C-alpha positions in Angstrom: -4.9 7.8 -1.2 -5.4 5.7 -4.3 -5.8 2.0 -4.5 -6.0 0.1 -7.8 -6.3 -3.6 -8.4 -5.0 -4.9 -11.7 -4.3 -8.5 -12.8 -0.7 -9.2 -13.9 0.5 -11.6 -16.5 3.7 -13.4 -15.5 5.7 -11.6 -18.3 4.4 -8.9 -20.5 6.4 -9.0 -23.7 7.1 -6.1 -26.1 9.2 -7.4 -28.9 12.0 -9.5 -27.2 11.9 -7.6 -23.9 9.9 -8.2 -20.8 7.9 -5.1 -19.7 7.0 -4.3 -16.1 3.2 -3.5 -15.8 2.3 0.0 -14.7 -0.6 1.3 -12.6 -1.9 4.9 -12.8 -1.9 6.7 -9.5 -2.7 10.3 -8.5 -0.2 12.5 -6.5 -1.5 13.2 -3.0 0.0 16.7 -3.2 -0.9 18.1 -6.7 -3.5 15.5 -7.8 -1.9 14.9 -11.2 -1.9 11.4 -12.6 1.3 9.4 -13.3 2.2 5.7 -13.7 4.0 3.5 -11.2 5.9 0.5 -12.5 5.2 -2.6 -10.4 7.7 -5.4 -10.1 6.8 -8.6 -8.2 10.4 -9.6 -8.3 11.1 -6.8 -5.7 9.0 -8.6 -3.1 5.4 -9.1 -2.2 5.2 -6.0 0.1 7.2 -3.0 -1.0 7.4 0.5 0.5 9.5 3.3 -1.0 9.7 7.1 -1.6 9.4 8.4 -5.2 9.2 12.0 -6.3 6.1 13.2 -8.2 6.9 13.8 -11.9 4.9 17.0 -11.9 5.4 18.8 -8.6 8.6 16.9 -7.5 7.4 16.4 -3.9 8.3 13.1 -2.3 5.4 10.7 -2.1 5.3 7.4 -0.2 4.5 4.4 -2.4 3.3 1.0 -1.1 2.9 -1.9 -3.4 1.5 -5.2 -2.2 0.8 -8.4 -4.2 -1.9 -10.9 -3.4 -2.3 -13.9 -5.7 -0.3 -12.0 -8.3 -2.5 -8.9 -8.2 -0.8 -5.7 -7.2 -2.4 -3.1 -4.9 -0.8 0.3 -5.0 -1.2 3.1 -2.4 0.3 6.5 -2.6 0.4 9.0 0.3 2.2 11.9 1.8 5.2 11.7 4.1 2.8 12.3 7.0 0.4 9.4 6.2 0.4 6.9 9.0 -0.3 4.0 6.6 3.4 3.7 5.7 
């Protein structure tokens, strides 16, 4: 499981578009790194399934925000955390 704390700006701008911040995580199956986009507009406590970009296995993703700082956990379907 991977847990990363990163501070967020209210809006990150690239040109005229707002960009969602991303956090690097490691697949619990194959161990390869990838980035998860975090969006505080989707709620302060989020859980969803997302396929790994490398091995295509479904991984459980949990994003929590505390004082604007995201915490991301990634696990297997069998992890009891989710």
